[in-house]
Structures are given as structure tokens and as C-alpha cells.
C-alpha positions in Angstrom: 0.2 -0.1 0.1 2.6 2.2 0.9 5.7 3.3 -1.1 9.4 2.3 -0.3 11.1 5.1 1.7 12.6 8.6 0.1 14.3 11.1 0.8 13.2 14.5 0.4 16.1 17.8 1.0 15.5 20.2 4.2 19.0 22.2 3.5 21.6 19.4 3.7 19.8 17.0 5.5 17.3 14.2 4.2 13.7 13.7 4.9 12.6 10.4 5.0 8.7 9.7 3.9 6.3 7.5 2.6 3.3 7.7 0.7 0.0 5.7 -0.3 -1.6 6.0 -3.9 -2.4 8.8 -5.5 -5.8 10.4 -4.3 -8.4 13.1 -4.8 -6.0 15.6 -2.0 -2.9 15.0 0.0 -3.0 14.1 3.6 0.4 15.3 5.4 0.3 13.6 8.9 2.6 16.1 10.9 4.3 13.6 13.3 5.9 14.6 16.9 9.6 13.2 17.0 7.7 10.1 18.1 7.5 8.1 14.9 9.4 6.0 12.2 7.7 5.9 8.8 9.1 2.4 8.1 6.9 0.7 11.3 4.4 3.3 11.4 1.9 2.9 8.8 2.2 -1.1 9.2 1.2 -0.9 12.8 -2.0 -3.3 13.3 -3.7 -1.1 15.8 -3.6 1.6 13.3 -4.8 -0.5 10.1 -8.1 0.6 10.3 -7.8 4.6 11.1 -5.1 3.8 8.2 -7.4 2.3 5.6 -10.0 5.5 6.6 -7.6 8.4 5.9 -6.2 6.5 2.9 -9.5 6.5 1.1 -9.6 10.4 1.6 -6.4 10.7 0.0 -2.7 10.1 -0.3 -1.3 9.8 3.2 1.8 10.8 3.7 4.0 10.3 6.4 7.7 11.5 7.1 9.9 11.2 10.3 11.1 14.7 11.6 15.0 15.4 11.6 16.8 13.8 14.4 14.7 11.1 14.8 13.3 8.0 12.8 14.6 7.0 9.0 15.7 10.7 9.3 19.1 12.4 9.3 19.9 13.7 12.8 20.9 17.3 13.6 24.1 18.5 12.5 27.0 17.6 15.8 24.2 16.4 18.1 22.5 19.9 18.7 18.8 19.8 18.7 16.4 20.7 15.7 14.5 24.1 15.8 10.9 24.4 15.0 11.8 26.1 12.0 13.3 23.3 10.8 10.6 20.8 11.7 8.0 22.7 9.8 10.8 23.2 6.8 10.7 19.9 7.0 7.2 19.8 5.8 8.2 22.1 2.8 10.4 19.6 1.8 8.3 16.9 1.3 5.8 18.4 -0.7 8.1 19.8 -2.8 10.3 16.7 -3.3 6.6 15.2 -4.4 5.8 18.5 -6.8 2.4 18.6 -4.5 1.2 22.2 -4.6 -1.1 22.2 -1.4 -1.9 19.5 1.1 -4.0 18.7 4.1 -1.8 18.8 7.5 -2.9 16.2 9.9 -0.7 16.8 13.6 -0.7 14.8 16.8 0.1 16.4 19.9 3.1 18.1 19.8 2.9 18.2 15.6 0.6 21.0 16.1 3.8 23.4 16.6 5.5 22.5 13.0 2.1 22.1 11.8 0.6 25.6 12.9 4.1 27.4 11.8 3.3 26.0 8.3 0.1 27.0 8.0 0.8 30.4 9.1 3.5 30.6 6.9 1.9 29.5 3.5 -1.6 29.5 3.6 -2.0 29.2 0.0 -0.3 25.5 0.3 -2.5 24.4 3.5 -5.7 23.1 2.4 -6.8 22.4 5.7 -5.5 21.8 9.3 -6.4 19.1 11.6 -5.6 18.8 15.2 -5.8 15.3 17.0 -5.2 15.8 21.0 -2.9 19.2 20.1 -1.9 21.6 22.6 0.0 25.0 22.1 1.7 25.0 25.3 1.9 21.7 27.4 0.5 22.3 31.3 0.8 18.7 33.5 -2.1 18.9 35.8 -0.8 15.6 37.2 1.7 17.1 40.1 4.8 15.3 38.7 7.7 17.4 38.4 9.2 17.3 34.2 12.7 16.2 34.8 11.1 13.5 37.0 8.5 12.7 34.3 10.9 12.9 31.4 13.1 10.6 33.4 10.6 8.2 33.9 9.6 7.5 30.4 13.0 7.2 29.3 13.7 4.4 31.7 10.7 2.2 30.4 11.8 3.4 26.5 11.5 0.5 24.0 9.1 -1.7 25.7 5.7 -0.1 24.6 4.3 0.4 28.1 4.1 4.1 27.6 1.5 3.5 25.0 -1.0 1.9 27.2 -0.3 4.5 29.8 -1.4 7.3 27.6 -4.1 5.5 25.7 -5.8 3.0 29.0 -8.8 2.4 25.9 -7.3 1.0 23.9 -7.0 -2.8 22.7 -3.8 -3.4 24.5 -1.8 -7.4 24.7 1.3 -8.6 24.2 1.3 -8.8 20.1 0.1 -5.2 20.8 2.9 -4.0 23.3 5.4 -5.5 20.9 5.1 -3.6 17.8 4.4 -0.1 19.9 7.9 -1.0 21.7 9.4 -1.9 18.6 8.2 1.3 17.0 9.7 3.3 19.9 13.4 1.4 19.3 12.9 2.4 15.4 12.0 6.2 16.2 14.6 7.0 18.6 16.8 5.8 20.8 17.0 5.8 24.9 19.4 9.0 24.2 17.9 10.9 21.6 14.0 10.4 23.7 15.4 11.8 26.6 17.2 14.9 24.4 13.6 15.2 22.7 11.6 15.0 25.8 12.8 18.4 26.8 12.5 20.4 23.4 9.0 18.9 22.9 7.5 20.3 26.3 8.7 23.6 26.3 7.3 24.8 22.8 4.6 27.4 23.2 3.3 28.6 20.2 0.3 30.1 21.5 1.6 33.3 20.0 1.1 31.9 16.3 -2.0 30.7 16.5 -3.9 34.0 15.4 -1.6 33.8 12.3 -3.1 30.6 11.1 -6.0 31.5 9.1 -7.1 28.4 7.1 -9.5 26.0 7.9 -9.0 24.3 10.4 -10.3 21.2 12.9 -9.8 20.7 16.6 -10.1 17.5 17.8 -9.8 16.7 21.4 -10.7 14.6 24.4 -12.2 16.4 27.6 -10.0 16.6 30.3 -10.8 16.9 33.9 -8.6 18.8 36.9 
């Protein structure tokens, strides 16, 4: 269903991406740092969703710089928000695509919103799933302690069940998500990226987003 992994140039760095077959529109799944385009489209837990999305258009997966199958950042530095937004441009340009629907999850709202604000003519629409413009913790955990706890179980898949307790869960599902974690980032890379994602604050950018936007969010309790 999906192409072999190809690479688009973002400056001097290569962004890995895969696409489904042609469709009436392009849909770019804008990831946070927790993906690998070699593995993500084949996750058994996501097959129903992937089939539904590919019925709507050409679905495009890519890995952000510094993670997954994309190039690491030179010198081990952290990627910038601008570099992550430019990855969307690089993939669309490589495909010869003039515009696309952006589908952003969680921490991926920041680069998706920056792209939408900078390139409204190339953004058909912005769809945000469980996104946040500024992360706020309400569980009483110290951010550093939370990040350390997440890194301690990195590569086991257990964190997916913690974040999504209602999803079906068994040993096979755990193992597939564990493999995705390991292919997306090493524990050291995960430790490096977590503070970056948790500090992204794009609230001031949101008024500049002037494209059709849909936000899908579960209610939260405090």
C-alpha cells in the first residue's frame, strides 16, 4: 500500500517519507518526534485508521529531523521548530505537491501551525488531534521526573498503554509499539527530545493561522 521510503532535502539534511497511492488530495501526517515511517503505517493497531485516511486521499508519513529514518541534526544539536516546519515543505516539494491537508498530533501542532501560518496557500486545511499550543501538566509530577520515568521504560511500549488506557492491549500489541519506539529514537535521543517538545509554546502564533482548522480533543478533568 505504501511506497518505499524516499528522502527529501531540508537544507543539507534528508527527511525520510513514504506515501500511499494517489488520491483526490494530499494528507500530510505531521508527526511529533515519536515516529518511524518504516514502521508506523504497518502498526496493526492503526490499520483501520490508515485505511480510512487513504480512502480520502494520498496519505504521507515522514519522520522529523533527528528522529526515525531521517538524518540526525549535525553535531548532536536539537532541531529547531523552523527546521521541523521546513520538513513539510521539503516533502511536498519532493512530491511536486502544491498543497495538502495537515494532520497534526499532540506535540506536532507547533510545526504544523507554523507551516500553515507561513504558507496558507499550500495548506488546504489543518486538522489537530489531541494537540496543544503549550503543554501543561496537571498530574503534579515534576517535568524532569516525568521525562526520566518515560526514558526508563523507553523501548518497552508500556507508555502507549499509559497514555491510551482504553485501546485494546495484549502482548502482541505491546511488542509492535515497543519496536516503533526503538526505531523512532534511542533512549538517549528520547531523553534529548522530551524537554524540547515539552517547552514548545506557540500560543502567540495561533492568531496567524488563517486556514480552515478542525481541532479534535478529548475532554480533560482537573
